[in-house]
C-alpha positions in Angstrom: -0.1 0.0 -0.1 1.3 3.2 -0.9 -0.1 7.0 -0.4 1.1 10.0 -1.9 1.5 13.2 0.1 0.0 15.7 -2.6 -3.4 14.7 -2.0 -4.5 18.1 -1.1 -5.4 19.5 2.3 -9.0 18.3 3.4 -10.7 20.8 5.5 -11.5 19.6 8.9 -15.0 20.5 10.1 -15.0 23.5 12.5 -18.0 22.0 14.5 -18.1 18.2 13.9 -21.5 16.8 13.6 -22.7 15.0 16.5 -22.2 11.2 16.2 -25.5 9.6 17.0 -24.6 7.4 20.0 -28.2 6.2 20.7 -30.4 4.3 18.4 -32.4 5.8 15.8 -35.5 7.7 17.0 -33.8 9.0 20.2 -33.5 12.6 21.0 -30.2 14.3 21.1 -29.2 17.9 21.2 -27.6 19.2 18.2 -23.9 20.3 18.2 -23.8 24.1 18.2 -21.2 25.1 15.4 -18.6 27.9 15.8 -19.1 30.5 13.3 -16.7 30.3 10.2 -14.6 33.3 9.3 -11.0 34.2 8.4 -8.5 32.7 10.9 -6.7 35.2 13.2 -3.3 34.4 14.5 -2.2 35.0 18.0 -3.9 34.6 21.3 -3.5 32.1 24.2 -6.3 29.5 24.4 -7.0 28.7 28.1 -8.3 24.8 28.4 -9.7 23.4 31.5 -8.8 19.7 32.3 -10.7 17.9 34.9 -7.7 16.4 36.4 -4.0 16.1 36.5 -2.4 14.3 33.5 0.3 12.8 36.0 2.7 12.0 33.2 2.7 14.0 30.0 4.9 11.8 28.1 2.9 10.5 25.3 5.1 7.3 25.1 4.2 6.5 28.6 0.7 8.0 29.1 -2.5 6.2 28.9 -5.1 8.6 30.0 -7.1 11.0 27.8 -6.0 14.2 29.9 -2.4 13.6 29.3 -2.8 12.5 25.7 -4.7 15.7 24.9 -1.6 17.6 25.9 0.7 15.1 24.3 -0.9 15.4 20.8 0.1 19.1 20.6 3.6 18.2 21.2 4.5 15.5 19.0 3.8 14.6 15.2 3.3 11.0 14.0 4.4 9.2 10.9 0.6 9.0 9.8 -2.8 10.4 10.5 -6.3 8.8 10.6 -9.2 10.5 9.1 -12.0 10.6 12.0 -14.9 10.2 9.5 -13.6 7.6 7.1 -10.8 5.7 9.4 -8.4 6.1 6.3 -4.9 6.2 7.1 -3.1 9.5 5.5 0.2 11.0 5.1 1.9 13.2 8.0 5.5 12.8 8.7 5.7 10.1 6.1 4.8 11.1 2.6 4.0 7.5 1.5 4.6 3.9 2.6 4.4 0.3 1.5 3.2 -2.8 3.3 4.3 -6.1 2.3 1.6 -8.8 1.6 1.9 -10.4 5.0 1.8 -7.2 6.9 5.4 -7.9 8.6 7.3 -5.3 6.8 6.4 -1.6 6.7 8.5 0.9 4.7 7.9 4.7 5.3 9.3 7.6 3.2 9.8 10.6 5.4 9.1 14.4 4.7 12.2 16.5 4.2 13.0 19.5 6.5 11.3 18.1 9.8 13.0 19.2 12.9 12.5 18.6 16.8 12.1 21.9 18.6 15.9 21.6 19.5 16.5 21.9 15.9 17.7 18.4 15.4 16.5 16.4 12.4 13.5 14.0 12.2 15.0 11.4 10.1 15.0 7.7 9.8 17.5 7.2 12.7 15.3 9.4 15.0 12.3 7.1 14.1 14.4 4.1 14.8 15.6 5.4 18.1 11.9 6.5 19.2 10.4 2.9 18.5 13.4 1.0 20.1 13.0 3.4 23.2 9.2 2.8 23.3 10.1 -1.0 23.7 12.7 -0.3 26.2 10.2 1.3 28.4 8.6 -2.0 28.8 5.3 -1.9 31.2 6.0 2.0 31.4 4.7 2.3 27.8 1.2 1.7 28.6 0.1 1.6 24.8 3.2 2.1 22.5 4.9 -1.0 23.8 1.9 -3.2 22.7 1.6 -1.7 19.3 5.4 -2.8 18.6 5.0 -6.2 20.2 7.0 -8.8 18.2 9.5 -6.1 16.5 12.1 -8.0 14.6 14.2 -5.0 13.7 14.3 -1.5 12.3 16.4 -0.6 9.1 17.4 2.8 8.0 18.8 2.4 4.3 18.8 6.1 3.7 18.1 9.4 6.0 14.5 9.5 4.9 13.6 5.7 4.7 12.9 3.6 7.8 11.8 -0.1 7.5 9.9 -1.6 10.5 9.9 -5.6 10.5 8.0 -7.7 12.8 8.3 -11.5 13.5 4.6 -12.1 12.8 2.0 -10.4 10.7 0.9 -7.2 12.4 -1.9 -5.6 10.5 -2.7 -3.2 13.3 0.7 -1.3 13.1 -0.2 1.1 10.3 -3.1 2.6 12.3 -0.7 2.7 15.3 1.6 4.9 13.6 -1.1 7.6 13.6 -1.2 7.7 17.4 0.5 10.2 19.6 1.7 6.9 21.7 4.1 6.3 18.8 4.6 10.1 18.2 8.2 11.2 17.9 10.6 12.8 20.6 14.2 14.2 20.2 17.2 12.2 21.0 17.8 14.6 24.1 14.4 13.6 25.5 14.9 9.6 24.8 18.2 10.0 26.9 16.1 11.5 29.8 14.9 9.1 32.7 11.3 8.1 32.2 10.3 10.1 35.4 11.8 13.2 34.0 9.9 12.7 30.8 6.6 12.4 32.7 7.3 15.8 34.5 7.6 17.5 31.1 11.1 17.3 29.8 9.9 16.7 26.2 11.2 17.9 23.0 9.0 16.9 20.1 8.4 18.0 16.4 4.8 19.2 17.0 3.4 22.8 16.5 3.7 23.5 20.2 6.3 23.4 23.0 5.9 22.4 26.5 7.2 25.3 28.6 5.9 24.7 32.1 4.2 22.0 34.1 3.0 22.4 37.7 1.1 19.4 39.0 -2.6 19.9 39.8 -2.2 23.5 38.5 -1.2 24.2 35.0 0.7 23.3 31.8 1.8 26.0 29.5 2.5 25.5 25.8 4.0 28.0 23.0 3.9 28.1 19.4 6.8 27.0 17.3 7.1 29.6 14.7 9.2 27.5 12.3 6.7 24.7 12.2 5.5 23.8 8.6 4.8 20.0 8.4 1.1 19.4 9.5 -0.8 16.6 8.9 -2.4 16.2 5.4 -5.7 16.5 7.3 -5.0 20.2 8.6 -6.9 23.0 7.1 -3.9 25.3 6.7 0.0 24.9 6.5 2.7 26.6 8.2 2.6 27.4 12.0 -0.3 27.0 14.3 -2.7 30.1 14.6 -2.8 30.1 18.5 0.5 31.7 20.1 0.1 29.3 22.9 -2.2 27.2 25.2 -2.6 27.3 28.8 -4.0 24.0 30.3 -5.7 24.5 33.7 -6.4 21.8 36.2 -10.1 22.4 37.3 -11.4 19.3 38.9 -14.9 20.8 39.9 -17.4 20.7 37.1 -19.2 23.7 38.6 -16.2 25.7 38.5 -15.4 24.8 34.9 -19.1 25.8 34.1 -18.8 29.1 35.8 -15.5 29.9 34.3 -16.4 29.2 30.8 -19.7 31.3 31.0 -17.7 34.1 32.4 -15.0 34.1 29.8 -12.2 32.9 32.3 -11.5 29.8 30.2 -12.0 29.0 26.5 -12.7 25.3 26.6 -13.9 22.9 29.0 -12.9 19.4 27.9 -15.1 17.5 30.3 -18.5 18.7 30.2 -20.7 16.7 32.7 -24.3 15.7 31.9 -26.0 18.0 34.2 -24.1 21.1 32.7 -25.2 20.5 29.1 -28.5 22.3 29.3 -27.1 25.3 30.8 -24.4 25.6 28.3 -26.8 25.4 25.6 -29.0 28.0 27.1 -26.1 30.3 27.2 -25.4 29.5 23.4 -22.0 28.0 24.0 -21.0 25.5 21.3 -20.8 21.8 22.2 -19.0 19.3 20.5 -19.4 15.6 21.1 -18.0 12.3 19.7 -18.0 8.8 20.6 -14.8 7.5 21.8 -13.4 4.5 19.8 -12.0 1.4 21.5 -13.2 -0.4 24.6 -15.9 1.1 26.7 -16.0 1.8 30.4 -16.1 -1.4 32.1 -15.1 -3.5 35.3 -12.2 -5.9 34.8 -11.7 -8.4 37.6 -8.5 -10.0 38.7 -8.8 -13.6 37.9 -6.1 -14.7 40.2 -8.1 -13.5 43.3 -11.3 -14.9 45.1 -14.3 -14.4 44.4 -13.2 -13.8 40.9 -11.4 -17.1 40.3 -15.1 -18.5 39.9 -16.5 -17.9 36.5 -20.0 -18.0 37.9 -19.5 -14.9 40.2 -18.0 -13.1 37.0 -21.0 -14.1 34.9 -23.2 -13.0 37.7 -22.0 -9.8 37.7 -22.5 -9.2 34.0 -26.2 -10.1 34.3 -26.8 -8.2 37.5 -26.2 -4.7 35.8 -29.2 -3.0 34.3 -27.3 -1.0 31.6 -30.5 0.8 30.4 -31.1 2.4 33.7 -27.5 3.9 33.5 -28.8 6.0 30.7 -30.7 8.2 33.3 -27.5 9.5 34.7 -25.1 9.8 31.6 -24.8 12.3 29.0 -27.5 12.3 26.2 -24.4 11.8 23.9 -23.5 8.5 25.6 -25.2 5.3 25.6 -25.2 1.9 27.6 -22.6 -0.5 26.3 -23.8 -2.7 23.5 -20.4 -4.6 23.4 -16.9 -4.4 24.7 -16.0 -2.3 21.8 -17.7 1.2 21.3 -20.0 1.5 18.3 -17.5 4.1 16.6 -14.7 1.4 16.6 -14.0 -0.4 13.2 -15.3 -4.0 13.4 -17.8 -3.3 16.0 -20.6 -5.6 16.5 -23.7 -5.2 18.7 -23.7 -7.9 21.5 -26.2 -6.3 23.8 -28.0 -9.7 24.0 -25.1 -11.0 25.9 -25.3 -7.9 28.2 -28.9 -8.3 29.0 -30.3 -7.4 32.6 -31.0 -10.8 34.4 -31.1 -10.6 38.1 -32.6 -13.9 38.7 -30.0 -15.5 36.4 -27.2 -13.6 38.4 -28.9 -14.9 41.7 -28.9 -18.4 40.4 -25.3 -18.3 39.5 -24.3 -16.9 42.8 -26.4 -19.8 44.6 -24.7 -22.3 42.5 -21.3 -20.8 43.4 -22.2 -21.2 47.1 -23.0 -17.5 48.2 -26.1 -17.6 50.0 -27.9 -14.3 51.4 -26.9 -13.1 54.9 -28.9 -11.4 57.5 -28.2 -8.0 56.1 -28.8 -9.3 52.3 -25.1 -9.5 51.4 -24.2 -12.9 50.2 -21.8 -15.0 52.3 -19.5 -18.0 51.9 -17.4 -20.0 54.4 -17.8 -16.9 56.7 -16.7 -14.3 54.0 -19.0 -11.7 52.8 -19.3 -10.9 48.9 -17.7 -7.8 49.3 -15.9 -6.2 46.3 -13.9 -2.9 46.1 -13.2 -0.7 43.1 -10.6 2.0 43.3 -11.1 4.8 40.6 -10.1 8.5 40.0 -12.8 9.3 37.3 -15.6 11.6 38.2 -18.8 9.7 37.3 -21.9 8.7 39.0 -22.0 5.4 37.0 -20.5 3.3 39.8 -22.9 4.6 42.4 -25.7 3.3 40.4 -23.9 0.1 39.8 -23.5 -0.3 43.4 -27.0 0.0 44.0 -27.8 -2.8 41.2 -25.3 -5.1 42.7 -26.9 -4.6 46.1 -30.0 -6.1 44.7 -28.4 -9.5 44.1 -26.5 -9.7 47.2 -23.3 -8.2 46.2 -21.5 -5.3 48.1 -19.6 -3.0 46.0 -17.4 -0.7 47.9 -16.3 2.7 46.1 -13.0 4.5 46.9 -12.6 7.2 44.6 -9.2 8.9 44.8 -6.6 10.6 42.5 -5.1 9.3 39.3 -1.5 8.9 40.9 -3.0 7.0 43.8 -4.7 4.6 41.3 -1.6 4.3 39.5 0.5 3.6 42.7 -2.3 0.9 43.7 -2.1 -0.6 40.1 1.7 -0.8 40.4 1.8 -2.5 43.8 -1.0 -5.0 42.7 -3.5 -3.8 45.3 -6.5 -3.5 42.9 -8.5 -6.4 42.2 -11.3 -4.7 40.2 -10.5 -2.3 37.5 -12.5 0.7 36.3 -11.5 2.0 33.0 -11.9 2.5 29.5 -9.3 2.7 26.5 -9.7 4.6 23.4 -8.2 3.6 20.4 -9.7 3.6 16.6 -8.7 0.0 16.0 -10.3 -3.4 17.4 -6.7 -4.2 18.2 -7.4 -2.4 21.5 -8.7 -5.9 22.7 -5.3 -7.4 22.4 -3.7 -4.3 24.2 -5.8 -4.9 27.0 -6.6 -8.6 27.3 -3.5 -10.5 25.9 -1.1 -11.9 28.5 1.6 -9.7 27.4 -0.6 -6.7 27.3 -2.1 -4.8 30.3 -3.8 -7.9 31.4 -5.4 -6.5 34.3 -7.3 -9.8 34.8 -4.0 -11.5 35.3 -5.0 -14.4 33.1 -2.5 -17.3 32.4 -1.9 -18.0 28.6 -4.6 -19.8 26.9 -6.3 -20.1 23.6 -7.8 -16.6 23.9 -4.2 -15.2 23.3 -3.8 -17.3 20.1 -7.0 -15.6 18.8 -6.1 -12.3 19.9 -2.9 -12.6 17.9 -4.6 -14.0 14.8 -7.0 -11.1 14.8 -4.0 -8.7 14.4 -2.5 -10.9 11.7 -4.9 -10.3 8.9 -5.9 -7.6 6.6 -8.9 -9.3 5.2 -11.9 -7.4 6.6 -14.1 -10.4 6.5 -11.8 -12.8 8.4 -10.8 -10.1 10.8 -14.6 -9.3 11.8 -15.1 -13.0 12.3 -12.0 -13.1 14.7 -12.9 -9.9 16.6 -16.5 -11.1 17.1 -15.4 -14.3 18.6 -13.0 -12.6 20.9 -15.6 -10.2 21.9 -18.2 -12.7 22.7 -15.7 -14.9 24.8 -14.7 -11.9 26.8 -18.1 -11.1 28.0 -19.4 -14.7 28.1 -16.4 -15.5 30.5 -16.7 -12.4 32.5 -13.3 -11.0 31.7 -14.7 -7.6 31.6 -18.1 -6.3 32.6 -19.2 -3.7 30.0 -21.1 -0.7 31.4 -21.3 2.6 29.3 -19.8 3.7 25.8 -17.9 7.0 26.6 -18.4 10.1 24.3 -16.2 13.1 24.9 -18.2 16.2 25.2 -16.6 19.6 25.3 -17.9 23.0 25.2 -16.0 26.1 24.2 -16.5 30.1 24.2 -17.9 31.8 21.2 -14.6 33.2 20.2 -13.1 29.8 19.5 -12.9 28.4 16.0 -11.4 25.5 14.3 -11.3 23.1 17.4 -12.0 19.6 16.4 -11.5 15.8 17.4 -9.0 13.6 15.9 -9.8 10.0 15.3 -9.4 8.9 18.6 -11.9 11.5 19.9 -8.9 13.7 21.4 -8.4 17.3 20.8 -6.3 18.7 17.9 -5.7 22.4 18.4 -3.3 23.3 15.4 -6.1 24.5 13.5 -7.9 26.3 16.4 -7.9 30.2 16.4 -9.5 33.0 18.6 -11.5 36.0 17.4 -10.2 39.0 18.6 -12.3 40.7 21.3 
């Protein structure tokens, strides 16, 4: 496969049309589009984040807050059209993929530099990919995209050849992500901890100037930038002179700050604020996040999750339609582990049907009997579960009530993202609450393969062979069959308990133009501009 660079610039929508997340006939508010006009250079965009990014290195980060920052700092070999899913040129002008999807040859643009002036060439690409693998488990996403790497060749300064031991059809899409974005050698030589704290030198349109945890991140424009993605609406440098990210955890404070003009963008609009923003005439943008939906993944090495009947009971005990009452109108209950905006998604809602009687029967069969207070007991132990999480969401409170209805006690411990990361690192979490965004079904391999995140701590079995096989074919029919089989098994065996399909809902001030989502429903600020006051 080969793509020429001179395909012409494709205008990106200033206000993306709302992706209909619910079924036909359901009401949803329209997205208010920003007024089109002649772009104006200059100005600092003030963007509110709902939590601390924790680690801003895109090679290591896995949360959307961090990656929304990282996307502005690093470029990628390719880009992905958010409408069609097509992989298009960015730093690579064209590429070839061999028939078995083992060998990928990229031809790079000339004249691209990192912000320290060093060249973005074949050696830089090689060094980045090798360093991502060297990060190991610290590279939450990128290392899984490069699994099975055989070697990297650099036949000339503008040609890089990436070869894998086995077919790896997902790799081309992976090169469009910020997780495989490019950083300068000076950054690669720094410690992972220093990189997390902001010692980053990228080739992107902005530079990171300052990072103060739980307060702010400041970005400044690169005036020599002139190698934007082929999806960009303009060439040359970014319109904005800078971006100031402010950490504002309280949704009410973000709402008030946006209405008063103290901030320009709220990146995490909560459902209860949507009508207020609409009444103020402030534009809302929403898009379904592709990838794996918000779910609970149990640690299969720990009781009571070692018993498949308990896991299956948890799947049946949740009334997902009831969750609709507390989520955004732009979201919907999960109908599979994959979100509906993910390539090769298939509706598996029949496997997620609410069946409390079935849940009780499974728990009875597993030996868990109702106790005096309604919580089930076995061998003197209560069926008491705990979930540690950092996200600001009412979902788990309703799930807690639903599980109580079948005799399961769910204890909620909401804490900070850094504390959750520390608990994960120490192995002290037995029930994981999360989602993972990626515009490719290989996200299932990233999460559930034994060499991936593997929160469930599975031992290797036939499921891993199926996950590997799904990443080995470009045939869309065969891949669909394999993805479907994997998705069914993960649900039926209770490896993950799907809850809600996430949509990213943002709001911005009336002066903001050109802000849009990229393919993974993260924000792209290169084309964004501010009308003068």
